[in-house]
C-alpha positions as CSV (number, residue, x, y, z in Angstrom):
1,M,-10.7,-61.0,33.4
2,S,-10.7,-57.9,35.6
3,T,-13.5,-55.2,36.1
4,A,-13.5,-51.6,36.1
5,V,-16.4,-49.5,37.2
6,I,-16.6,-45.7,36.2
7,T,-18.7,-43.5,37.2
8,G,-19.6,-40.6,35.0
9,S,-18.6,-42.5,32.1
10,T,-21.0,-41.8,29.3
11,K,-18.5,-39.1,27.9
12,G,-15.6,-36.9,28.6
13,I,-12.6,-38.4,30.2
14,G,-14.5,-41.2,32.1
15,H,-15.8,-42.5,28.3
16,A,-12.2,-42.1,27.6
17,M,-10.8,-44.2,30.3
18,A,-13.6,-46.9,29.9
19,R,-13.0,-47.1,26.4
20,E,-9.2,-47.9,27.4
21,F,-9.7,-50.3,30.0
22,R,-11.7,-52.2,27.4
23,R,-8.6,-51.8,25.1
24,H,-6.6,-53.4,27.8
25,G,-8.8,-56.2,28.2
26,Y,-10.9,-55.2,31.0
27,N,-14.6,-55.7,31.7
28,V,-16.5,-52.0,31.8
29,V,-19.1,-51.0,33.8
30,V,-20.4,-47.3,32.9
31,S,-22.6,-44.8,34.5
32,G,-24.4,-41.7,34.0
33,R,-27.6,-39.6,34.8
34,S,-29.8,-41.5,32.0
35,A,-30.6,-44.7,30.5
36,E,-30.0,-43.5,26.9
37,S,-26.9,-41.9,27.7
38,V,-25.6,-45.4,29.1
39,D,-27.2,-47.2,26.4
40,A,-25.1,-44.9,23.9
41,A,-22.0,-45.2,25.5
42,V,-22.2,-48.9,25.9
43,A,-22.9,-49.1,22.3
44,E,-20.0,-47.3,21.4
45,L,-17.6,-48.9,23.7
46,V,-18.8,-52.4,22.2
47,A,-17.9,-51.0,18.6
48,A,-14.3,-50.0,20.0
49,P,-11.2,-52.2,20.3
50,G,-11.0,-54.8,23.1
51,N,-12.5,-57.6,24.2
52,G,-13.8,-57.1,27.6
53,H,-17.6,-57.2,28.5
54,V,-19.2,-53.6,28.6
55,T,-22.5,-53.2,30.5
56,G,-23.8,-49.7,32.4
57,L,-26.4,-48.9,34.6
58,A,-28.2,-45.2,34.7
59,T,-27.2,-44.1,38.4
60,D,-27.7,-40.6,40.4
61,V,-24.5,-40.6,42.4
62,S,-26.2,-38.5,45.0
63,D,-28.3,-41.7,46.0
64,V,-26.3,-44.0,48.0
65,D,-28.9,-46.6,47.4
66,A,-28.1,-45.9,43.6
67,V,-24.3,-46.3,43.8
68,Q,-25.1,-49.4,46.1
69,A,-26.9,-50.7,42.9
70,L,-24.0,-49.9,40.7
71,W,-21.7,-52.1,42.5
72,D,-24.3,-54.8,42.7
73,H,-24.7,-54.9,39.3
74,A,-21.1,-55.0,38.5
75,V,-20.8,-57.9,40.9
76,A,-23.8,-59.7,39.6
77,Q,-22.2,-59.4,36.0
78,H,-18.4,-59.7,36.5
79,G,-18.2,-61.5,40.0
80,S,-16.0,-58.7,41.7
81,V,-14.8,-55.3,40.9
82,D,-11.0,-54.4,40.8
83,V,-10.8,-50.8,40.1
84,W,-13.7,-48.0,40.7
85,I,-13.1,-44.6,39.7
86,N,-15.3,-41.9,40.9
87,N,-15.3,-39.7,38.3
88,A,-18.8,-38.0,38.0
89,G,-18.9,-34.3,38.4
90,V,-20.5,-31.2,37.5
91,A,-18.9,-28.3,36.5
92,H,-19.9,-24.6,36.5
93,T,-16.7,-22.5,36.0
94,T,-17.6,-19.2,34.3
95,E,-19.4,-17.6,37.4
96,K,-17.8,-15.8,40.7
97,V,-18.9,-17.4,43.8
98,V,-21.7,-14.5,44.5
99,D,-23.3,-14.9,41.1
100,T,-23.5,-18.9,40.8
101,K,-27.0,-20.0,40.5
102,P,-28.5,-21.9,43.5
103,A,-29.4,-24.8,41.1
104,D,-25.9,-25.0,39.9
105,V,-24.2,-24.9,43.4
106,H,-26.9,-27.5,44.5
107,A,-25.6,-29.9,41.2
108,M,-21.9,-29.7,41.9
109,V,-22.2,-30.2,45.8
110,R,-24.6,-33.2,45.1
111,T,-22.5,-34.5,42.4
112,N,-19.0,-33.8,43.2
113,M,-19.4,-34.4,47.0
114,L,-22.0,-36.7,47.9
115,G,-21.4,-38.7,44.6
116,T,-17.7,-39.2,45.5
117,I,-18.5,-39.9,49.3
118,F,-21.0,-42.4,48.4
119,G,-19.0,-44.1,45.5
120,S,-15.8,-43.9,47.9
121,Q,-18.1,-45.6,50.8
122,V,-19.5,-48.3,48.4
123,A,-16.5,-49.1,47.0
124,L,-14.5,-49.8,49.9
125,R,-16.8,-51.7,51.8
126,G,-17.1,-54.0,49.1
127,M,-13.5,-54.3,48.2
128,T,-12.7,-55.0,51.7
129,A,-15.2,-58.0,52.0
130,Q,-14.0,-59.3,48.7
131,G,-10.5,-59.0,49.7
132,S,-8.9,-56.7,47.0
133,G,-9.2,-53.3,44.7
134,K,-8.5,-50.0,43.5
135,L,-10.4,-47.3,44.5
136,F,-9.3,-44.0,42.7
137,N,-11.1,-40.4,43.0
138,V,-11.1,-38.1,40.2
139,L,-9.9,-34.6,41.4
140,G,-9.9,-31.2,39.1
141,G,-9.4,-27.7,39.1
142,G,-8.6,-26.0,42.4
143,S,-8.0,-29.6,44.6
144,D,-4.6,-28.3,44.9
145,G,-5.7,-25.1,46.4
146,R,-4.6,-22.6,43.7
147,L,-7.6,-20.3,42.8
148,R,-8.7,-19.6,39.1
149,P,-11.3,-17.2,37.9
150,G,-15.1,-18.4,37.9
151,M,-14.6,-21.5,39.5
152,G,-14.7,-20.8,43.4
153,V,-17.8,-23.2,44.2
154,Y,-16.3,-25.9,41.7
155,S,-13.0,-25.6,43.2
156,A,-14.4,-25.8,46.8
157,T,-15.8,-29.2,46.4
158,K,-12.6,-30.4,44.3
159,R,-10.5,-29.2,47.2
160,G,-12.8,-31.0,49.6
161,L,-12.3,-33.9,47.7
162,D,-8.4,-34.1,48.2
163,M,-9.2,-33.8,51.7
164,L,-11.7,-36.8,51.6
165,T,-9.2,-38.9,49.4
166,R,-6.4,-38.6,52.0
167,A,-8.8,-39.2,54.8
168,L,-9.5,-42.3,53.1
169,V,-6.0,-43.4,52.4
170,K,-5.2,-43.1,56.4
171,E,-8.6,-44.8,56.9
172,S,-8.0,-47.9,54.6
173,K,-4.2,-48.9,55.6
174,E,-5.0,-52.1,57.2
175,T,-7.5,-52.9,54.7
176,P,-6.8,-54.6,51.3
177,V,-7.8,-51.6,49.6
178,L,-5.6,-49.2,47.4
179,V,-6.9,-45.9,47.5
180,G,-5.3,-43.0,45.3
181,Q,-6.2,-39.8,43.3
182,I,-6.3,-38.8,39.6
183,R,-5.5,-35.3,38.7
184,P,-6.3,-35.4,34.9
185,G,-5.1,-31.5,34.1
186,I,-7.1,-29.3,31.9
187,L,-9.2,-30.8,29.2
188,I,-10.9,-30.0,26.2
189,S,-14.3,-32.0,26.7
190,D,-18.3,-31.3,26.0
191,G,-18.5,-30.0,29.1
192,W,-15.7,-27.7,28.9
193,L,-17.0,-26.3,25.4
194,R,-20.1,-25.8,26.7
195,E,-18.5,-23.5,29.4
196,A,-16.2,-21.8,26.8
197,Q,-19.2,-20.5,24.9
198,R,-20.7,-19.3,28.3
199,A,-17.6,-17.2,28.8
200,P,-16.1,-16.2,25.0
201,E,-14.1,-13.5,26.8
202,Q,-12.6,-15.2,29.6
203,V,-11.7,-18.0,27.2
204,S,-10.3,-15.6,25.0
205,S,-7.9,-13.9,27.5
206,Q,-6.6,-17.3,28.5
207,R,-6.2,-18.4,25.1
208,K,-2.5,-18.4,25.1
209,A,-2.1,-20.3,28.2
210,L,-4.8,-22.8,27.3
211,N,-3.0,-23.8,23.8
212,Y,0.1,-24.5,26.2
213,L,-1.7,-26.7,29.1
214,S,-5.1,-28.0,28.0
215,D,-5.1,-31.7,26.5
216,H,-7.8,-33.7,24.9
217,V,-9.8,-36.5,26.8
218,D,-8.3,-39.2,24.2
219,D,-4.3,-37.9,24.3
220,V,-4.6,-38.0,28.3
221,A,-6.8,-41.2,29.1
222,P,-4.3,-43.6,27.7
223,Y,-1.8,-42.3,30.6
224,L,-4.2,-42.7,33.5
225,V,-5.3,-45.8,32.7
226,S,-1.9,-47.3,32.7
227,E,-1.0,-45.7,35.5
228,V,-4.3,-46.9,37.4
229,M,-3.5,-50.5,36.6
230,T,0.3,-50.4,37.5
231,T,0.3,-48.9,40.7
232,T,0.9,-50.9,43.7
233,K,1.0,-48.0,46.4
234,T,-1.9,-46.7,48.5
235,G,-1.8,-42.7,48.4
236,S,-0.5,-42.8,44.6
237,E,-1.4,-39.5,42.9
238,I,-1.6,-40.4,39.4
239,S,-1.3,-36.5,37.5
240,W,-1.1,-35.9,34.2
241,L,0.2,-32.3,34.2
242,T,2.8,-32.3,36.1
243,N,5.4,-29.3,36.5
244,R,7.8,-30.6,34.4
245,R,5.5,-31.6,31.4
246,I,4.3,-27.9,31.7
247,A,7.8,-26.7,31.4
248,T,9.0,-29.1,28.7
249,R,5.7,-27.4,26.3
250,F,6.6,-23.6,27.3
251,M,10.3,-24.9,26.4
252,T,9.3,-26.5,23.0
253,P,9.3,-24.0,20.3
254,G,6.2,-23.6,18.1
255,Y,4.3,-26.1,20.7
256,A,1.5,-23.6,21.5
257,K,0.8,-22.9,17.7
258,K,0.8,-26.9,16.7
259,N,-1.5,-27.3,19.9
260,D,-3.9,-24.6,19.0
261,V,-6.5,-26.3,20.8
262,M,-8.7,-23.4,20.4
263,A,-8.9,-22.8,16.8
264,R,-9.5,-26.8,16.5
265,Y,-12.7,-26.0,18.3
266,G,-13.7,-23.0,16.5
267,L,-12.8,-20.6,20.0
């Protein structure tokens, strides 16, 4: 039975992907900031459809020793790691760069940048030693170089992760490890709703576009997991919100009204 480790998987898209992997028969190892959140996530996954074993470990991804402990835990429980996804991230997306609080800057850089760098190092070393594995980094808004209001610092971290992942692809070509990136699109999650409540005017001004472009994590995770499982090419970019999908939505009569995510979440 294959094993998937997903950082930042106690909620949001990480949790949804963990649920999908287990549904497909994978063992799953989840991680989050606290033991309480990890225990709750494990209980939810065990109650969901699937027969894979579920374990978890509280992990500060900005601490390389803690990330190594997560790898060691997964190997001790399941023998090897087939898929490692660096998903843990912090997003503060409603402030200009100059107004972003120092604590928020530190949180985004530590989790988004250091967490993904350390996770990549640990997974690449471990998978090279075991002779196989897939490593994927989850990118987000700004990783494509496009500027978005209120997302300057967050986007800078994600743009950096695009460069990091491309470097990893080149550096790992002579190894047995497949390296790729996941671009999940604009997802409605607890974190997104928290940010929306902080800047209701910003959300209101973007309402029409968001009803065309946003999705719930549960609707996107099945596609992402399926692509991760089946891809055999290193350097793969798994993207949900493609230009083709965007065009189809805008050309579909009544799509925005039917997909009124803003109303669905009381915004």
